[in-house]
N, CA, C and O atoms as a GROMACS GRO file, in nm:
protein
  504
    1GLN      N    1  -0.798   1.832  -0.254
    1GLN     CA    2  -0.836   1.716  -0.174
    1GLN      C    3  -0.821   1.590  -0.259
    1GLN      O    4  -0.862   1.587  -0.375
    2VAL      N    5  -0.764   1.488  -0.200
    2VAL     CA    6  -0.745   1.360  -0.268
    2VAL      C    7  -0.823   1.254  -0.193
    2VAL      O    8  -0.808   1.239  -0.071
    3GLN      N    9  -0.904   1.181  -0.263
    3GLN     CA   10  -0.974   1.068  -0.204
    3GLN      C   11  -0.912   0.938  -0.252
    3GLN      O   12  -0.887   0.919  -0.371
    4LEU      N   13  -0.887   0.850  -0.156
    4LEU     CA   14  -0.825   0.721  -0.186
    4LEU      C   15  -0.922   0.610  -0.144
    4LEU      O   16  -0.977   0.613  -0.034
    5VAL      N   17  -0.940   0.515  -0.232
    5VAL     CA   18  -1.030   0.403  -0.204
    5VAL      C   19  -0.957   0.272  -0.229
    5VAL      O   20  -0.918   0.242  -0.342
    6GLU      N   21  -0.940   0.195  -0.122
    6GLU     CA   22  -0.874   0.066  -0.134
    6GLU      C   23  -0.976  -0.044  -0.163
    6GLU      O   24  -1.094  -0.034  -0.127
    7SER      N   25  -0.929  -0.148  -0.227
    7SER     CA   26  -1.010  -0.265  -0.253
    7SER      C   27  -0.919  -0.386  -0.266
    7SER      O   28  -0.798  -0.372  -0.281
    8GLY      N   29  -0.979  -0.504  -0.261
    8GLY     CA   30  -0.904  -0.626  -0.284
    8GLY      C   31  -0.872  -0.707  -0.160
    8GLY      O   32  -0.816  -0.816  -0.170
    9GLY      N   33  -0.906  -0.655  -0.044
    9GLY     CA   34  -0.881  -0.731   0.076
    9GLY      C   35  -0.978  -0.848   0.089
    9GLY      O   36  -1.072  -0.862   0.011
   10GLY      N   37  -0.953  -0.931   0.188
   10GLY     CA   38  -1.041  -1.045   0.210
   10GLY      C   39  -0.973  -1.152   0.292
   10GLY      O   40  -0.871  -1.128   0.356
   11LEU      N   41  -1.033  -1.270   0.289
   11LEU     CA   42  -0.982  -1.385   0.362
   11LEU      C   43  -0.908  -1.477   0.267
   11LEU      O   44  -0.959  -1.511   0.160
   12VAL      N   45  -0.789  -1.517   0.307
   12VAL     CA   46  -0.708  -1.605   0.224
   12VAL      C   47  -0.636  -1.704   0.314
   12VAL      O   48  -0.604  -1.672   0.429
   13GLN      N   49  -0.610  -1.822   0.263
   13GLN     CA   50  -0.535  -1.921   0.340
   13GLN      C   51  -0.386  -1.888   0.337
   13GLN      O   52  -0.337  -1.823   0.245
   14ALA      N   53  -0.317  -1.932   0.439
   14ALA     CA   54  -0.173  -1.912   0.444
   14ALA      C   55  -0.109  -1.971   0.317
   14ALA      O   56  -0.144  -2.080   0.273
   15GLY      N   57  -0.017  -1.895   0.261
   15GLY     CA   58   0.046  -1.935   0.136
   15GLY      C   59  -0.022  -1.878   0.014
   15GLY      O   60   0.030  -1.887  -0.097
   16GLY      N   61  -0.138  -1.820   0.033
   16GLY     CA   62  -0.215  -1.766  -0.078
   16GLY      C   63  -0.173  -1.625  -0.116
   16GLY      O   64  -0.077  -1.570  -0.061
   17SER      N   65  -0.246  -1.568  -0.209
   17SER     CA   66  -0.214  -1.435  -0.263
   17SER      C   67  -0.337  -1.345  -0.266
   17SER      O   68  -0.451  -1.392  -0.275
   18LEU      N   69  -0.311  -1.218  -0.258
   18LEU     CA   70  -0.413  -1.115  -0.277
   18LEU      C   71  -0.350  -0.998  -0.350
   18LEU      O   72  -0.229  -0.974  -0.341
   19ARG      N   73  -0.432  -0.926  -0.422
   19ARG     CA   74  -0.386  -0.804  -0.488
   19ARG      C   75  -0.473  -0.688  -0.440
   19ARG      O   76  -0.594  -0.685  -0.465
   20LEU      N   77  -0.411  -0.594  -0.373
   20LEU     CA   78  -0.482  -0.476  -0.328
   20LEU      C   79  -0.470  -0.366  -0.431
   20LEU      O   80  -0.368  -0.353  -0.499
   21SER      N   81  -0.575  -0.287  -0.441
   21SER     CA   82  -0.574  -0.170  -0.530
   21SER      C   83  -0.612  -0.047  -0.449
   21SER      O   84  -0.688  -0.055  -0.352
   22CYS      N   85  -0.559   0.065  -0.489
   22CYS     CA   86  -0.593   0.193  -0.427
   22CYS      C   87  -0.614   0.293  -0.539
   22CYS      O   88  -0.520   0.331  -0.609
   23ALA      N   89  -0.738   0.334  -0.555
   23ALA     CA   90  -0.773   0.428  -0.662
   23ALA      C   91  -0.780   0.569  -0.604
   23ALA      O   92  -0.842   0.593  -0.501
   24ALA      N   93  -0.717   0.662  -0.674
   24ALA     CA   94  -0.712   0.801  -0.628
   24ALA      C   95  -0.797   0.890  -0.717
   24ALA      O   96  -0.791   0.883  -0.840
   25SER      N   97  -0.875   0.973  -0.653
   25SER     CA   98  -0.957   1.069  -0.728
   25SER      C   99  -0.886   1.204  -0.732
   25SER      O  100  -0.919   1.295  -0.656
   26VAL      N  101  -0.791   1.214  -0.819
   26VAL     CA  102  -0.714   1.336  -0.835
   26VAL      C  103  -0.660   1.338  -0.977
   26VAL      O  104  -0.621   1.234  -1.031
   27ARG      N  105  -0.656   1.458  -1.037
   27ARG     CA  106  -0.609   1.466  -1.176
   27ARG      C  107  -0.458   1.460  -1.186
   27ARG      O  108  -0.404   1.426  -1.291
   28THR      N  109  -0.391   1.494  -1.076
   28THR     CA  110  -0.246   1.502  -1.079
   28THR      C  111  -0.183   1.389  -0.998
   28THR      O  112  -0.095   1.413  -0.915
   29PHE      N  113  -0.228   1.268  -1.022
   29PHE     CA  114  -0.180   1.152  -0.947
   29PHE      C  115  -0.030   1.137  -0.953
   29PHE      O  116   0.034   1.094  -0.857
   30SER      N  117   0.027   1.172  -1.066
   30SER     CA  118   0.172   1.156  -1.083
   30SER      C  119   0.253   1.254  -0.998
   30SER      O  120   0.376   1.245  -0.997
   31LEU      N  121   0.188   1.345  -0.929
   31LEU     CA  122   0.258   1.436  -0.839
   31LEU      C  123   0.272   1.378  -0.698
   31LEU      O  124   0.330   1.440  -0.610
   32TYR      N  125   0.219   1.257  -0.679
   32TYR     CA  126   0.216   1.197  -0.546
   32TYR      C  127   0.295   1.068  -0.541
   32TYR      O  128   0.282   0.981  -0.627
   33ALA      N  129   0.378   1.057  -0.436
   33ALA     CA  130   0.431   0.928  -0.400
   33ALA      C  131   0.320   0.854  -0.325
   33ALA      O  132   0.234   0.916  -0.262
   34MET      N  133   0.324   0.722  -0.331
   34MET     CA  134   0.220   0.642  -0.269
   34MET      C  135   0.281   0.537  -0.178
   34MET      O  136   0.391   0.488  -0.202
   35GLY      N  137   0.208   0.504  -0.074
   35GLY     CA  138   0.257   0.403   0.017
   35GLY      C  139   0.144   0.314   0.067
   35GLY      O  140   0.028   0.355   0.075
   36TRP      N  141   0.181   0.192   0.100
   36TRP     CA  142   0.089   0.099   0.166
   36TRP      C  143   0.138   0.079   0.309
   36TRP      O  144   0.256   0.053   0.334
   37PHE      N  145   0.045   0.093   0.401
   37PHE     CA  146   0.074   0.072   0.543
   37PHE      C  147  -0.026  -0.029   0.596
   37PHE      O  148  -0.131  -0.051   0.536
   38ARG      N  149   0.006  -0.089   0.709
   38ARG     CA  150  -0.087  -0.183   0.770
   38ARG      C  151  -0.086  -0.167   0.920
   38ARG      O  152   0.012  -0.124   0.981
   39GLN      N  153  -0.199  -0.203   0.978
   39GLN     CA  154  -0.212  -0.198   1.123
   39GLN      C  155  -0.288  -0.321   1.170
   39GLN      O  156  -0.406  -0.339   1.139
   40ALA      N  157  -0.219  -0.404   1.244
   40ALA     CA  158  -0.283  -0.521   1.302
   40ALA      C  159  -0.343  -0.484   1.438
   40ALA      O  160  -0.304  -0.384   1.499
   41ALA      N  161  -0.435  -0.564   1.482
   41ALA     CA  162  -0.503  -0.539   1.610
   41ALA      C  163  -0.401  -0.532   1.723
   41ALA      O  164  -0.320  -0.623   1.741
   42GLY      N  165  -0.406  -0.424   1.798
   42GLY     CA  166  -0.317  -0.409   1.912
   42GLY      C  167  -0.176  -0.367   1.878
   42GLY      O  168  -0.089  -0.362   1.965
   43LYS      N  169  -0.152  -0.338   1.750
   43LYS     CA  170  -0.017  -0.300   1.709
   43LYS      C  171  -0.018  -0.163   1.643
   43LYS      O  172  -0.123  -0.113   1.602
   44GLU      N  173   0.099  -0.103   1.633
   44GLU     CA  174   0.110   0.025   1.567
   44GLU      C  175   0.109   0.008   1.415
   44GLU      O  176   0.141  -0.098   1.362
   45ARG      N  177   0.072   0.115   1.348
   45ARG     CA  178   0.076   0.114   1.203
   45ARG      C  179   0.221   0.103   1.156
   45ARG      O  180   0.311   0.164   1.214
   46GLU      N  181   0.242   0.026   1.052
   46GLU     CA  182   0.376   0.009   0.998
   46GLU      C  183   0.372   0.018   0.846
   46GLU      O  184   0.274  -0.016   0.781
   47VAL      N  185   0.482   0.064   0.793
   47VAL     CA  186   0.493   0.072   0.649
   47VAL      C  187   0.511  -0.068   0.591
   47VAL      O  188   0.581  -0.152   0.648
   48VAL      N  189   0.449  -0.091   0.478
   48VAL     CA  190   0.464  -0.217   0.406
   48VAL      C  191   0.550  -0.194   0.282
   48VAL      O  192   0.650  -0.264   0.259
   49ALA      N  193   0.510  -0.096   0.202
   49ALA     CA  194   0.581  -0.066   0.078
   49ALA      C  195   0.546   0.074   0.034
   49ALA      O  196   0.441   0.128   0.069
   50ALA      N  197   0.636   0.134  -0.044
   50ALA     CA  198   0.610   0.268  -0.094
   50ALA      C  199   0.672   0.280  -0.233
   50ALA      O  200   0.765   0.208  -0.268
   51ILE      N  201   0.617   0.372  -0.311
   51ILE     CA  202   0.662   0.387  -0.449
   51ILE      C  203   0.666   0.535  -0.484
   51ILE      O  204   0.578   0.612  -0.446
   52SER      N  205   0.769   0.573  -0.556
   52SER     CA  206   0.785   0.713  -0.593
   52SER      C  207   0.682   0.753  -0.697
   52SER      O  208   0.610   0.669  -0.751
   53TRP      N  209   0.674   0.882  -0.724
   53TRP     CA  210   0.572   0.935  -0.815
   53TRP      C  211   0.581   0.873  -0.954
   53TRP      O  212   0.479   0.856  -1.022
   54SER      N  213   0.702   0.839  -0.997
   54SER     CA  214   0.720   0.783  -1.130
   54SER      C  215   0.713   0.631  -1.132
   54SER      O  216   0.699   0.569  -1.237
   55GLY      N  217   0.722   0.572  -1.015
   55GLY     CA  218   0.730   0.426  -1.008
   55GLY      C  219   0.872   0.375  -1.017
   55GLY      O  220   0.897   0.255  -1.010
   56GLY      N  221   0.967   0.468  -1.033
   56GLY     CA  222   1.104   0.427  -1.051
   56GLY      C  223   1.177   0.383  -0.926
   56GLY      O  224   1.276   0.311  -0.932
   57ARG      N  225   1.127   0.426  -0.813
   57ARG     CA  226   1.189   0.387  -0.685
   57ARG      C  227   1.082   0.324  -0.597
   57ARG      O  228   0.968   0.370  -0.591
   58THR      N  229   1.122   0.217  -0.528
   58THR     CA  230   1.032   0.150  -0.436
   58THR      C  231   1.103   0.122  -0.304
   58THR      O  232   1.226   0.119  -0.296
   59TYR      N  233   1.023   0.102  -0.202
   59TYR     CA  234   1.073   0.064  -0.070
   59TYR      C  235   0.986  -0.048  -0.017
   59TYR      O  236   0.864  -0.047  -0.034
   60TYR      N  237   1.050  -0.145   0.049
   60TYR     CA  238   0.977  -0.255   0.110
   60TYR      C  239   1.024  -0.276   0.253
   60TYR      O  240   1.144  -0.267   0.283
   61ALA      N  241   0.930  -0.304   0.340
   61ALA     CA  242   0.967  -0.347   0.473
   61ALA      C  243   1.036  -0.483   0.463
   61ALA      O  244   1.005  -0.563   0.376
   62GLU      N  245   1.129  -0.507   0.552
   62GLU     CA  246   1.204  -0.633   0.548
   62GLU      C  247   1.113  -0.754   0.554
   62GLU      O  248   1.140  -0.857   0.491
   63SER      N  249   1.005  -0.742   0.629
   63SER     CA  250   0.916  -0.855   0.650
   63SER      C  251   0.840  -0.897   0.525
   63SER      O  252   0.784  -1.007   0.520
   64VAL      N  253   0.836  -0.812   0.423
   64VAL     CA  254   0.760  -0.844   0.303
   64VAL      C  255   0.847  -0.854   0.178
   64VAL      O  256   0.797  -0.888   0.070
   65LYS      N  257   0.974  -0.824   0.190
   65LYS     CA  258   1.063  -0.830   0.074
   65LYS      C  259   1.060  -0.969   0.012
   65LYS      O  260   1.068  -1.070   0.081
   66GLY      N  261   1.049  -0.970  -0.119
   66GLY     CA  262   1.046  -1.097  -0.191
   66GLY      C  263   0.909  -1.159  -0.200
   66GLY      O  264   0.889  -1.255  -0.275
   67ARG      N  265   0.813  -1.106  -0.124
   67ARG     CA  266   0.676  -1.161  -0.127
   67ARG      C  267   0.575  -1.060  -0.182
   67ARG      O  268   0.480  -1.098  -0.250
   68PHE      N  269   0.596  -0.933  -0.152
   68PHE     CA  270   0.503  -0.829  -0.193
   68PHE      C  271   0.566  -0.743  -0.304
   68PHE      O  272   0.688  -0.725  -0.308
   69THR      N  273   0.482  -0.692  -0.391
   69THR     CA  274   0.527  -0.603  -0.497
   69THR      C  275   0.432  -0.485  -0.507
   69THR      O  276   0.312  -0.501  -0.523
   70ILE      N  277   0.488  -0.366  -0.499
   70ILE     CA  278   0.410  -0.244  -0.517
   70ILE      C  279   0.430  -0.194  -0.659
   70ILE      O  280   0.541  -0.200  -0.713
   71SER      N  281   0.324  -0.144  -0.719
   71SER     CA  282   0.332  -0.088  -0.853
   71SER      C  283   0.226   0.020  -0.867
   71SER      O  284   0.137   0.033  -0.782
   72ARG      N  285   0.235   0.096  -0.973
   72ARG     CA  286   0.136   0.202  -0.995
   72ARG      C  287   0.113   0.219  -1.143
   72ARG      O  288   0.199   0.192  -1.226
   73ASP      N  289  -0.008   0.265  -1.174
   73ASP     CA  290  -0.045   0.299  -1.311
   73ASP      C  291  -0.094   0.443  -1.307
   73ASP      O  292  -0.207   0.469  -1.265
   74ASN      N  293  -0.010   0.534  -1.350
   74ASN     CA  294  -0.047   0.676  -1.341
   74ASN      C  295  -0.160   0.713  -1.438
   74ASN      O  296  -0.228   0.814  -1.417
   75ASP      N  297  -0.178   0.633  -1.541
   75ASP     CA  298  -0.290   0.660  -1.633
   75ASP      C  299  -0.423   0.624  -1.571
   75ASP      O  300  -0.527   0.680  -1.606
   76LYS      N  301  -0.420   0.528  -1.477
   76LYS     CA  302  -0.542   0.483  -1.411
   76LYS      C  303  -0.555   0.539  -1.269
   76LYS      O  304  -0.650   0.506  -1.198
   77ASN      N  305  -0.461   0.622  -1.229
   77ASN     CA  306  -0.464   0.680  -1.093
   77ASN      C  307  -0.474   0.572  -0.986
   77ASN      O  308  -0.549   0.586  -0.889
   78THR      N  309  -0.398   0.467  -1.002
   78THR     CA  310  -0.411   0.353  -0.913
   78THR      C  311  -0.275   0.299  -0.872
   78THR      O  312  -0.182   0.293  -0.953
   79VAL      N  313  -0.265   0.260  -0.746
   79VAL     CA  314  -0.147   0.192  -0.696
   79VAL      C  315  -0.190   0.054  -0.650
   79VAL      O  316  -0.300   0.035  -0.597
   80TYR      N  317  -0.102  -0.043  -0.670
   80TYR     CA  318  -0.134  -0.182  -0.640
   80TYR      C  319  -0.035  -0.240  -0.538
   80TYR      O  320   0.078  -0.193  -0.525
   81LEU      N  321  -0.081  -0.341  -0.468
   81LEU     CA  322   0.007  -0.418  -0.382
   81LEU      C  323  -0.023  -0.566  -0.406
   81LEU      O  324  -0.125  -0.617  -0.361
   82GLN      N  325   0.067  -0.632  -0.475
   82GLN     CA  326   0.055  -0.775  -0.497
   82GLN      C  327   0.118  -0.846  -0.379
   82GLN      O  328   0.236  -0.824  -0.349
   83MET      N  329   0.041  -0.928  -0.312
   83MET     CA  330   0.088  -0.997  -0.191
   83MET      C  331   0.085  -1.147  -0.215
   83MET      O  332  -0.021  -1.205  -0.236
   84ASN      N  333   0.201  -1.209  -0.211
   84ASN     CA  334   0.214  -1.353  -0.230
   84ASN      C  335   0.267  -1.418  -0.102
   84ASN      O  336   0.321  -1.351  -0.014
   85SER      N  337   0.250  -1.547  -0.095
   85SER     CA  338   0.299  -1.624   0.020
   85SER      C  339   0.256  -1.561   0.153
   85SER      O  340   0.337  -1.543   0.244
   86LEU      N  341   0.130  -1.529   0.161
   86LEU     CA  342   0.079  -1.464   0.281
   86LEU      C  343   0.084  -1.559   0.400
   86LEU      O  344   0.065  -1.679   0.386
   87ASN      N  345   0.111  -1.503   0.515
   87ASN     CA  346   0.110  -1.579   0.640
   87ASN      C  347   0.024  -1.505   0.742
   87ASN      O  348  -0.008  -1.388   0.722
   88PRO      N  349  -0.012  -1.570   0.851
   88PRO     CA  350  -0.101  -1.507   0.949
   88PRO      C  351  -0.047  -1.375   1.004
   88PRO      O  352  -0.125  -1.289   1.045
   89GLU      N  353   0.084  -1.357   1.004
   89GLU     CA  354   0.143  -1.231   1.054
   89GLU      C  355   0.115  -1.113   0.960
   89GLU      O  356   0.135  -0.998   0.997
   90ASP      N  357   0.070  -1.142   0.840
   90ASP     CA  358   0.036  -1.036   0.745
   90ASP      C  359  -0.106  -0.984   0.765
   90ASP      O  360  -0.144  -0.884   0.703
   91ALA      N  361  -0.183  -1.048   0.847
   91ALA     CA  362  -0.322  -1.006   0.869
   91ALA      C  363  -0.326  -0.869   0.934
   91ALA      O  364  -0.260  -0.845   1.036
   92ALA      N  365  -0.403  -0.778   0.874
   92ALA     CA  366  -0.410  -0.640   0.923
   92ALA      C  367  -0.508  -0.563   0.837
   92ALA      O  368  -0.559  -0.614   0.737
   93VAL      N  369  -0.533  -0.441   0.878
   93VAL     CA  370  -0.602  -0.346   0.790
   93VAL      C  371  -0.495  -0.274   0.709
   93VAL      O  372  -0.404  -0.212   0.764
   94TYR      N  373  -0.507  -0.283   0.578
   94TYR     CA  374  -0.410  -0.221   0.488
   94TYR      C  375  -0.467  -0.091   0.434
   94TYR      O  376  -0.579  -0.086   0.384
   95SER      N  377  -0.388   0.014   0.445
   95SER     CA  378  -0.430   0.145   0.398
   95SER      C  379  -0.326   0.203   0.303
   95SER      O  380  -0.206   0.180   0.317
   96CYS      N  381  -0.376   0.276   0.206
   96CYS     CA  382  -0.282   0.345   0.118
   96CYS      C  383  -0.278   0.493   0.154
   96CYS      O  384  -0.377   0.551   0.200
   97GLY      N  385  -0.163   0.552   0.133
   97GLY     CA  386  -0.143   0.693   0.159
   97GLY      C  387  -0.083   0.762   0.039
   97GLY      O  388  -0.015   0.700  -0.043
   98ALA      N  389  -0.109   0.891   0.029
   98ALA     CA  390  -0.055   0.972  -0.081
   98ALA      C  391   0.025   1.087  -0.022
   98ALA      O  392  -0.021   1.159   0.066
   99LYS      N  393   0.146   1.102  -0.072
   99LYS     CA  394   0.235   1.208  -0.026
   99LYS      C  395   0.268   1.299  -0.142
   99LYS      O  396   0.327   1.256  -0.241
  100TYR      N  397   0.231   1.425  -0.130
  100TYR     CA  398   0.253   1.519  -0.239
  100TYR      C  399   0.401   1.548  -0.258
  100TYR      O  400   0.474   1.570  -0.161
  101GLY      N  401   0.443   1.548  -0.383
  101GLY     CA  402   0.580   1.585  -0.413
  101GLY      C  403   0.654   1.479  -0.491
  101GLY      O  404   0.631   1.359  -0.474
  102ARG      N  405   0.744   1.524  -0.575
  102ARG     CA  406   0.821   1.434  -0.661
  102ARG      C  407   0.960   1.413  -0.604
  102ARG      O  408   1.062   1.441  -0.668
  103SER      N  409   0.962   1.362  -0.481
  103SER     CA  410   1.091   1.326  -0.422
  103SER      C  411   1.149   1.207  -0.495
  103SER      O  412   1.077   1.126  -0.553
  104LEU      N  413   1.281   1.197  -0.490
  104LEU     CA  414   1.348   1.086  -0.557
  104LEU      C  415   1.308   0.953  -0.494
  104LEU      O  416   1.275   0.857  -0.563
  105ASN      N  417   1.311   0.949  -0.361
  105ASN     CA  418   1.281   0.826  -0.290
  105ASN      C  419   1.146   0.834  -0.221
  105ASN      O  420   1.109   0.939  -0.167
  106PRO      N  421   1.071   0.723  -0.221
  106PRO     CA  422   0.941   0.725  -0.154
  106PRO      C  423   0.959   0.721  -0.002
  106PRO      O  424   1.056   0.666   0.048
  107SER      N  425   0.867   0.780   0.068
  107SER     CA  426   0.878   0.788   0.213
  107SER      C  427   0.821   0.664   0.280
  107SER      O  428   0.722   0.607   0.235
  108ARG      N  429   0.886   0.624   0.386
  108ARG     CA  430   0.838   0.513   0.468
  108ARG      C  431   0.774   0.562   0.597
  108ARG      O  432   0.735   0.482   0.682
  109ILE      N  433   0.763   0.692   0.612
  109ILE     CA  434   0.713   0.753   0.736
  109ILE      C  435   0.568   0.796   0.718
  109ILE      O  436   0.537   0.880   0.635
  110ALA      N  437   0.480   0.736   0.798
  110ALA     CA  438   0.337   0.761   0.782
  110ALA      C  439   0.302   0.909   0.802
  110ALA      O  440   0.214   0.961   0.733
  111ASP      N  441   0.367   0.976   0.895
  111ASP     CA  442   0.333   1.115   0.924
  111ASP      C  443   0.362   1.208   0.807
  111ASP      O  444   0.314   1.322   0.804
  112GLU      N  445   0.439   1.162   0.712
  112GLU     CA  446   0.472   1.246   0.596
  112GLU      C  447   0.366   1.238   0.486
  112GLU      O  448   0.371   1.313   0.389
  113TYR      N  449   0.273   1.147   0.502
  113TYR     CA  450   0.169   1.132   0.400
  113TYR      C  451   0.054   1.228   0.425
  113TYR      O  452   0.016   1.254   0.540
  114ASP      N  453  -0.001   1.278   0.316
  114ASP     CA  454  -0.101   1.384   0.326
  114ASP      C  455  -0.245   1.332   0.325
  114ASP      O  456  -0.333   1.392   0.386
  115TYR      N  457  -0.267   1.223   0.258
  115TYR     CA  458  -0.402   1.169   0.244
  115TYR      C  459  -0.400   1.019   0.267
  115TYR      O  460  -0.301   0.951   0.242
  116TRP      N  461  -0.515   0.969   0.317
  116TRP     CA  462  -0.526   0.828   0.349
  116TRP      C  463  -0.661   0.773   0.302
  116TRP      O  464  -0.761   0.843   0.299
  117GLY      N  465  -0.659   0.646   0.267
  117GLY     CA  466  -0.783   0.576   0.240
  117GLY      C  467  -0.840   0.520   0.369
  117GLY      O  468  -0.782   0.534   0.476
  118GLN      N  469  -0.955   0.455   0.356
  118GLN     CA  470  -1.024   0.404   0.474
  118GLN      C  471  -0.972   0.268   0.517
  118GLN      O  472  -0.998   0.224   0.629
  119GLY      N  473  -0.899   0.203   0.430
  119GLY     CA  474  -0.839   0.074   0.463
  119GLY      C  475  -0.921  -0.044   0.416
  119GLY      O  476  -1.042  -0.034   0.397
  120THR      N  477  -0.852  -0.156   0.398
  120THR     CA  478  -0.918  -0.280   0.359
  120THR      C  479  -0.859  -0.392   0.445
  120THR      O  480  -0.739  -0.399   0.468
  121GLN      N  481  -0.946  -0.479   0.492
  121GLN     CA  482  -0.905  -0.584   0.585
  121GLN      C  483  -0.846  -0.703   0.509
  121GLN      O  484  -0.902  -0.750   0.410
  122VAL      N  485  -0.732  -0.749   0.556
  122VAL     CA  486  -0.671  -0.872   0.506
  122VAL      C  487  -0.665  -0.971   0.621
  122VAL      O  488  -0.608  -0.942   0.726
  123THR      N  489  -0.724  -1.087   0.600
  123THR     CA  490  -0.726  -1.192   0.701
  123THR      C  491  -0.661  -1.316   0.641
  123THR      O  492  -0.694  -1.356   0.530
  124VAL      N  493  -0.569  -1.375   0.714
  124VAL     CA  494  -0.497  -1.492   0.667
  124VAL      C  495  -0.519  -1.606   0.764
  124VAL      O  496  -0.484  -1.596   0.882
  125SER      N  497  -0.578  -1.713   0.716
  125SER     CA  498  -0.605  -1.828   0.801
  125SER      C  499  -0.489  -1.927   0.792
  125SER      O  500  -0.430  -1.947   0.686
  126SER      N  501  -0.458  -1.988   0.905
  126SER     CA  502  -0.346  -2.083   0.909
  126SER      C  503  -0.392  -2.224   0.878
  126SER      O  504  -0.311  -2.317   0.877
   0.00000   0.00000   0.00000
């Protein structure tokens, strides 16, 4: 069983930045690819970014490319999402997911993830 705990969400003005963290309670963190997903009110969950088990491969949704950066620290069992130039369309509940396996490329498909955190709210004021 893997427990994921997100932190770092909050209220920020448009153009501002936030850094989300997702801490995993598992000894074998490096066996998992990680992903950040978000769900805005009335909308379906969508992938934001994902990172392979080693950190060597990443994926970004088109809407966040150039603004968001996903990274991981396998020694700290933590994955991060640095979010810059936030706009109101980025407001959502952000959740991290863990997908077991050392695939070359990280998955962008939520159904492929095995574990999820409870989510953290990001609100962007215009």
